[in-house]
C-alpha positions as CSV (number, residue, x, y, z in Angstrom):
1,M,127.3,101.7,129.6
2,Q,125.7,104.8,129.5
3,R,123.7,106.2,126.4
4,P,125.0,109.0,124.0
5,T,123.4,111.9,124.6
6,D,121.4,113.4,121.7
7,L,124.4,115.6,120.4
8,E,126.9,113.0,120.6
9,R,124.9,110.9,118.1
10,R,124.2,113.4,115.6
11,G,127.8,114.8,116.2
12,T,129.0,118.2,115.9
13,P,128.3,119.7,112.0
14,R,131.3,120.4,110.3
15,K,132.2,123.9,108.8
16,P,132.3,123.2,105.3
17,L,135.8,123.5,103.8
18,H,134.5,125.1,100.7
19,T,131.9,127.3,100.4
20,T,129.9,126.5,97.0
21,G,126.4,126.5,96.4
22,A,126.6,122.8,96.6
23,A,128.6,122.6,100.0
24,R,126.5,125.1,101.7
25,H,123.4,123.4,100.7
26,S,125.3,119.8,102.1
27,S,125.8,121.5,104.9
28,R,122.5,123.0,105.8
29,V,121.1,119.1,104.7
30,T,123.7,117.9,107.4
31,A,122.5,120.2,109.9
32,A,118.8,119.7,109.5
33,F,118.4,116.3,109.1
34,A,120.7,113.0,111.2
35,L,119.7,109.8,112.3
36,P,122.8,107.7,113.0
37,P,122.8,104.0,113.8
38,Y,120.5,103.6,117.3
39,Q,121.5,100.3,119.4
40,P,118.9,98.8,121.8
41,P,119.4,98.8,124.8
42,A,121.2,95.9,127.0
43,D,118.2,95.1,128.6
44,A,116.1,94.8,125.1
45,A,116.1,90.9,125.4
46,A,114.7,90.8,128.7
47,V,111.4,93.0,128.0
48,R,110.9,91.3,124.9
49,A,110.9,88.4,126.8
50,E,108.4,90.2,129.0
51,V,106.2,91.0,126.0
52,R,106.1,87.3,124.6
53,A,105.2,85.7,127.8
54,F,102.3,88.3,128.0
55,L,100.9,87.3,124.5
56,A,101.6,83.9,125.6
57,A,99.2,84.3,128.1
58,N,97.1,86.4,125.8
59,P,97.4,85.5,122.1
60,P,96.2,87.8,119.4
61,P,93.6,86.9,117.2
62,A,94.0,83.8,115.1
63,D,92.5,85.4,112.0
64,A,95.7,86.7,110.0
65,V,93.7,89.5,108.5
66,R,93.2,91.0,112.1
67,R,96.6,90.6,112.8
68,A,97.3,92.9,109.6
69,N,97.0,96.6,110.4
70,C,96.6,95.6,114.3
71,W,96.8,99.1,116.0
72,S,93.6,99.8,114.1
73,V,92.0,97.1,115.1
74,A,90.5,97.5,118.9
75,D,90.0,95.0,121.3
76,A,88.8,96.6,124.7
77,G,89.7,93.2,126.9
78,F,93.1,93.3,125.7
79,S,93.6,96.5,126.0
80,R,92.7,96.3,130.0
81,A,95.2,93.1,129.9
82,L,97.9,94.9,128.6
83,G,97.2,98.1,131.0
84,A,97.1,95.2,134.2
85,A,100.6,94.1,132.7
86,G,102.2,97.7,132.9
87,F,102.6,97.7,128.9
88,I,100.3,100.8,128.7
89,G,101.9,104.7,130.4
90,M,105.0,103.1,130.4
91,V,107.2,105.7,130.6
92,W,104.5,107.9,132.5
93,P,105.2,109.2,136.0
94,R,103.9,106.6,139.1
95,A,102.2,109.4,140.2
96,Y,99.6,109.3,137.5
97,G,99.3,105.8,136.9
98,G,102.6,105.4,134.8
99,H,105.7,102.8,135.4
100,E,108.5,105.1,135.1
101,R,110.3,102.7,132.5
102,P,113.0,103.9,130.1
103,A,111.4,105.1,126.7
104,M,113.6,102.7,124.6
105,A,111.6,99.7,126.7
106,R,108.4,101.3,125.2
107,Y,109.4,100.8,122.0
108,V,110.5,97.2,122.2
109,V,107.0,96.7,123.8
110,L,105.3,98.5,121.0
111,E,107.4,96.5,118.1
112,E,106.7,93.1,119.8
113,L,102.9,93.9,119.8
114,L,102.9,94.5,116.3
115,A,105.1,92.2,114.7
116,A,102.8,89.3,116.9
117,G,99.6,91.4,115.2
118,A,98.3,91.8,118.9
119,S,94.6,94.4,118.7
120,V,96.5,97.2,120.1
121,G,94.0,100.1,118.7
122,A,91.3,100.7,121.1
123,H,94.5,102.1,123.6
124,W,96.9,103.0,121.2
125,I,96.0,107.1,120.7
126,A,95.9,107.7,124.5
127,D,99.2,105.8,124.9
128,R,100.7,107.3,121.9
129,Q,99.6,111.0,121.9
130,T,97.3,112.0,124.2
131,G,98.2,111.0,127.3
132,P,102.3,112.3,126.4
133,L,100.7,115.7,125.7
134,L,98.9,116.0,128.9
135,L,102.6,115.0,130.5
136,R,103.9,118.4,128.7
137,Y,101.1,120.8,128.1
138,G,98.4,119.6,130.3
139,S,97.1,120.9,133.7
140,E,97.7,118.8,137.0
141,A,94.1,118.5,137.2
142,Q,93.7,117.1,134.0
143,R,96.7,114.8,134.1
144,R,94.9,113.6,137.4
145,K,91.9,113.2,135.6
146,Y,92.9,110.8,132.6
147,L,96.1,109.6,132.5
148,P,95.3,106.8,134.8
149,G,92.4,105.8,133.4
150,M,94.5,105.8,130.2
151,A,97.5,103.8,131.8
152,A,95.4,101.3,133.2
153,G,93.6,100.6,129.1
154,T,90.6,101.4,130.7
155,L,90.1,105.1,129.1
156,F,90.6,105.6,125.3
157,A,91.5,108.5,123.4
158,C,90.9,110.1,119.7
159,I,91.8,112.9,117.6
160,G,90.0,115.7,116.5
161,L,92.0,117.5,113.9
162,S,90.5,116.8,110.1
163,E,87.8,118.3,108.9
164,P,86.1,118.2,105.5
165,G,87.6,120.9,103.4
166,A,90.7,120.2,105.9
167,G,92.0,117.5,105.8
168,S,95.3,117.1,105.2
169,D,95.5,121.4,106.1
170,L,95.3,121.6,109.4
171,A,96.0,125.6,109.3
172,A,92.1,125.6,107.7
173,V,90.5,124.1,110.5
174,R,87.1,126.1,110.7
175,S,85.2,124.3,114.0
176,R,85.7,126.7,116.6
177,A,85.2,127.1,120.3
178,E,83.7,130.2,121.8
179,K,84.2,132.0,125.1
180,V,81.3,131.9,127.5
181,P,80.8,132.6,131.0
182,G,82.3,129.4,133.2
183,G,83.7,127.8,130.0
184,W,83.3,126.9,125.9
185,R,80.8,126.5,123.5
186,I,81.6,124.3,120.7
187,N,80.4,123.9,117.1
188,G,81.4,122.1,114.2
189,Q,82.7,118.9,112.7
190,K,85.8,116.5,112.7
191,L,86.2,114.2,110.1
192,W,87.7,110.9,109.6
193,T,88.3,110.5,113.5
194,S,89.7,106.9,113.9
195,G,88.2,105.2,117.1
196,A,85.9,107.7,118.4
197,H,83.0,105.3,118.6
198,N,85.3,103.6,121.3
199,A,86.9,107.0,122.3
200,H,85.5,108.7,125.7
201,A,87.8,111.6,125.0
202,M,88.9,113.2,122.4
203,L,91.6,116.0,121.8
204,A,90.6,118.5,119.4
205,L,92.0,121.2,117.4
206,L,89.9,124.3,117.4
207,R,89.7,127.9,116.5
208,S,89.2,129.9,119.8
209,E,89.7,133.5,118.2
210,A,86.8,135.2,116.4
211,G,88.3,136.2,112.5
212,S,91.5,134.5,113.3
213,E,93.0,132.2,110.1
214,R,95.7,129.9,109.1
215,Q,97.9,129.0,112.5
216,S,96.8,131.3,114.3
217,G,93.9,131.3,117.4
218,L,94.1,128.0,117.2
219,S,93.6,126.1,120.8
220,Q,93.7,122.2,121.6
221,F,90.6,121.6,123.9
222,L,90.2,117.7,125.6
223,I,86.3,116.7,125.4
224,D,84.6,114.2,127.1
225,L,82.9,112.0,124.2
226,D,79.2,111.8,126.5
227,T,78.8,115.8,126.5
228,P,75.8,116.8,125.5
229,G,75.5,117.7,121.7
230,I,78.0,115.9,121.0
231,S,77.1,112.9,117.7
232,V,79.3,110.4,116.7
233,R,78.5,108.9,113.2
234,P,80.1,105.8,111.3
235,V,82.1,105.8,108.7
236,I,82.3,102.6,106.6
237,D,85.2,102.3,104.4
238,L,85.0,100.2,101.0
239,V,85.9,96.7,102.3
240,G,83.2,97.4,105.3
241,N,85.0,98.1,108.3
242,H,84.2,100.6,110.4
243,D,87.4,102.6,111.6
244,F,86.5,106.6,110.9
245,N,83.8,108.9,112.0
246,E,82.3,111.7,111.7
247,V,82.1,113.6,115.1
248,F,79.5,116.4,115.1
249,F,79.8,119.2,118.2
250,D,76.2,121.4,118.2
251,D,76.2,123.6,120.8
252,V,78.9,121.6,123.4
253,L,79.4,123.3,126.7
254,V,82.5,122.5,128.4
255,G,84.3,124.2,131.3
256,E,86.9,126.2,131.0
257,D,89.2,123.2,132.9
258,A,88.7,121.7,128.7
259,L,91.5,123.8,127.4
260,V,94.8,122.4,127.1
261,G,98.1,124.0,127.6
262,V,98.0,128.1,126.4
263,E,95.4,129.7,124.6
264,G,95.9,130.5,120.9
265,E,99.3,127.8,121.1
266,G,97.5,124.8,119.5
267,W,99.1,124.6,116.0
268,R,102.6,124.6,117.9
269,Q,101.4,122.1,120.3
270,V,99.8,119.7,117.5
271,T,103.1,120.5,115.7
272,A,104.7,118.7,118.5
273,E,102.2,116.2,119.2
274,L,102.2,114.9,115.4
275,A,105.8,113.7,115.9
276,L,105.1,111.7,118.1
277,E,102.4,109.9,115.5
278,R,104.6,109.8,112.3
279,S,107.7,107.8,113.6
280,G,106.9,104.6,115.6
281,P,106.8,101.2,114.5
282,E,103.5,101.1,113.3
283,R,104.7,103.4,110.4
284,Y,106.4,100.1,108.7
285,L,104.6,97.4,110.5
286,S,101.4,97.7,109.5
287,S,102.2,95.1,106.4
288,Q,103.9,92.6,108.7
289,A,101.4,89.5,108.9
290,L,101.4,89.5,105.2
291,L,105.2,89.3,105.3
292,V,105.2,86.8,107.7
293,A,103.0,84.9,105.9
294,V,105.0,84.9,102.8
295,I,107.8,83.8,104.4
296,D,105.9,81.0,106.4
297,A,104.4,79.5,103.3
298,A,107.8,79.6,100.8
299,R,109.4,77.4,103.6
300,V,106.3,75.0,104.0
301,A,106.4,74.8,99.9
302,K,110.4,74.8,99.9
303,A,110.1,75.6,96.1
304,D,112.7,77.2,94.5
305,N,111.0,80.9,94.1
306,A,113.8,83.3,93.0
307,A,111.6,85.7,92.3
308,L,109.8,85.1,95.5
309,N,113.4,84.7,97.0
310,A,114.3,88.1,95.9
311,V,111.3,89.9,97.0
312,I,111.5,88.6,100.2
313,G,115.6,89.5,101.0
314,K,114.8,93.1,99.5
315,L,111.8,93.3,102.1
316,V,113.4,92.2,105.2
317,A,116.0,94.4,104.7
318,E,114.2,97.4,103.9
319,L,112.3,96.5,107.3
320,W,115.8,96.9,108.9
321,T,116.9,100.1,107.8
322,L,113.1,101.6,108.1
323,R,113.8,99.8,111.7
324,Q,117.3,101.3,112.4
325,M,115.3,105.0,111.7
326,S,112.4,104.8,113.6
327,M,114.8,103.6,116.5
328,A,116.6,106.4,115.9
329,T,114.2,108.5,115.8
330,A,112.3,107.4,119.1
331,A,115.7,107.5,120.7
332,M,116.1,111.4,119.8
333,L,112.3,111.8,121.4
334,A,113.2,110.4,124.6
335,D,116.1,112.8,124.9
336,G,114.0,115.8,124.6
337,A,114.7,116.4,120.4
338,D,111.7,117.8,118.3
339,P,112.9,115.5,115.3
340,V,109.8,116.9,113.3
341,V,112.2,116.6,109.8
342,E,113.2,113.0,111.1
343,A,109.4,111.8,111.7
344,A,108.0,112.6,108.7
345,I,110.5,111.2,106.6
346,V,110.4,107.8,108.9
347,K,106.8,107.9,108.0
348,D,106.7,108.3,104.6
349,L,109.0,105.9,103.5
350,G,108.0,103.4,106.2
351,N,103.9,104.3,104.5
352,D,105.6,103.8,101.0
353,Y,107.2,100.3,102.3
354,E,104.1,98.8,103.9
355,Q,102.0,99.7,100.8
356,R,104.4,98.2,98.4
357,V,104.8,94.4,100.3
358,P,101.2,93.4,99.2
359,M,102.0,95.2,95.4
360,M,105.4,93.0,95.3
361,V,104.1,89.8,96.8
362,Q,100.9,90.0,94.1
363,A,103.7,90.4,92.0
364,V,105.7,87.4,92.5
365,L,103.0,84.7,93.3
366,D,99.8,83.5,91.7
367,I,97.1,83.2,94.2
368,D,93.5,83.2,94.0
369,L,92.4,86.6,95.8
370,D,89.5,84.7,96.6
371,G,90.8,81.6,97.8
372,S,90.4,80.3,101.5
373,T,94.0,80.3,102.5
374,E,95.6,82.7,105.0
375,L,97.9,84.1,102.4
376,A,95.5,85.1,100.2
377,R,92.8,86.2,102.4
378,V,95.6,88.8,104.2
379,L,96.9,89.8,100.5
380,A,93.5,90.6,99.1
381,H,92.9,92.6,102.7
382,L,95.8,94.8,102.7
383,L,95.8,95.2,98.7
384,Q,92.6,96.9,99.5
385,V,93.2,98.8,102.8
386,S,96.7,100.0,102.3
387,P,96.4,102.7,99.9
388,S,94.8,104.4,103.0
389,F,98.4,104.1,105.0
390,S,100.0,107.1,103.2
391,L,96.9,109.3,104.5
392,R,96.6,108.9,107.9
393,G,98.9,110.9,110.0
394,G,99.8,113.6,107.3
395,T,99.3,112.7,103.5
396,R,102.5,112.5,101.8
397,E,102.2,115.8,99.5
398,V,102.4,117.1,103.4
399,L,104.8,115.4,104.5
400,R,107.4,116.2,101.6
401,G,106.8,119.7,102.0
402,I,107.9,119.5,105.8
403,I,110.9,117.6,104.7
404,A,111.9,120.1,101.6
405,R,111.5,123.2,104.5
406,G,113.1,121.6,107.2
407,L,116.1,120.7,104.9
408,G,116.2,124.0,103.2
409,L,114.7,123.0,100.0
410,R,112.4,125.6,99.7
C-alpha cells in the first residue's frame, strides 16, 4: 500500500469560520505544527527481526550503566560490525557505500539498537548528521572521500558548533576561517564537542567573512582532525566520564575543498542539520535502561506497589506518545519536509521525559543509591547525568524560542 504523502498526513488547513483573534491564532498554529499519527511500515517486524538477530550475535554491554544513554557510549568494534551488517548509511546511495533502504526502516533499526542499549556512540554523529548533510550540500569529492568509510563504521565524525561564550547561541561563534592562497586558515576553539577524541573529522561552523555578525558570514567546513595545528583536550564531567572535548585550531591550513556547501550559507545549512539531530528516538530513549530495570525488578518482586505501578504506567504511556511524535517527524524528514518546529517539540518533550524517569523512580522506591544491584547503579548514574540531556542539541530555552517563533507566538 502506498504511504500517504506529507500533504495527506498533514491535511490541508481549513479557513476558519470566524476571524476572531483566537481563531486566527489557532489557524496559524494548525498551519505551523502538525504531527498526525504515523503507522510503521508493513515490513517493520522483519526489520526488527534482522536487528535482533544481529544483537544476539553482537550483544550490548552486560553492564546496565553502559546501556543507559548508549548513543554516547563509543565502541569502534561494534560500529564496524554494524557497518558490515548494513545498518549504517542505510538510506544513502549505494555509490557512496549506502544501502538505499527506506528511511523508516532505518528508524526501526535505531529504535531497536537504543532500546537494547547498544554502544552506538562512535558512528552516531556521522550516520545521523554529517553524512546526510554531505549528501545535501557536499561536493562529489567530499561524498566520495568520507561517506563510504562512514557507512562502513570505520570513519567517525563530530560536530563543531559550541564555543566558549557561544554555547546555545550559535550566531555568536567567533572561530574564524580566513581565505588564503589555495584554501583557508582556521583559528579558534570549539567546546563541548562530543566524541571528538574518537572522531576522524569535524563538521565545523566558522565565521568566514571578516567583520560579519550574527547569522551572516558563517560557513561550514569539514576538517580532518589529524591536520597539523589541531589539538583535542578532554573535558571530564562530574561523574568521571570523558564524552566532551575542547578542540583548538591554531593556524590550521585546509584546502578549498574543505568548504561544505555555499560560502556564507552556513547558518541556513546548520539549521537544516539540527532538525536531524533533534527528533530521533535518542531523544526519549536515553533513560530506557532504567525503565526496563524497574519493570524487571517489579516483575521479580511480585509486590503490590501501587505507587510504583502507577509510575510505570505513566512512563510507558508517555514513551508511546513520544515514539509516535518522533516517528511522524522522521516521516516528514523522509518526505523532504523541514519540520523545524516539530523536531524542536519532540526534543523538548523527550528531554523532559528522560530527565523525569530517574526522579520519578527514585520517588517511589526505597533504594540505596550506593548499592550494587543493577537497578541501584543505573538509577544513581542517570540521576547524575540526566540533567545534561536538555543541553545537547540546544537548550530548553533556545528550543522554546524556536517553537514560539514557529507558532507565531513571538
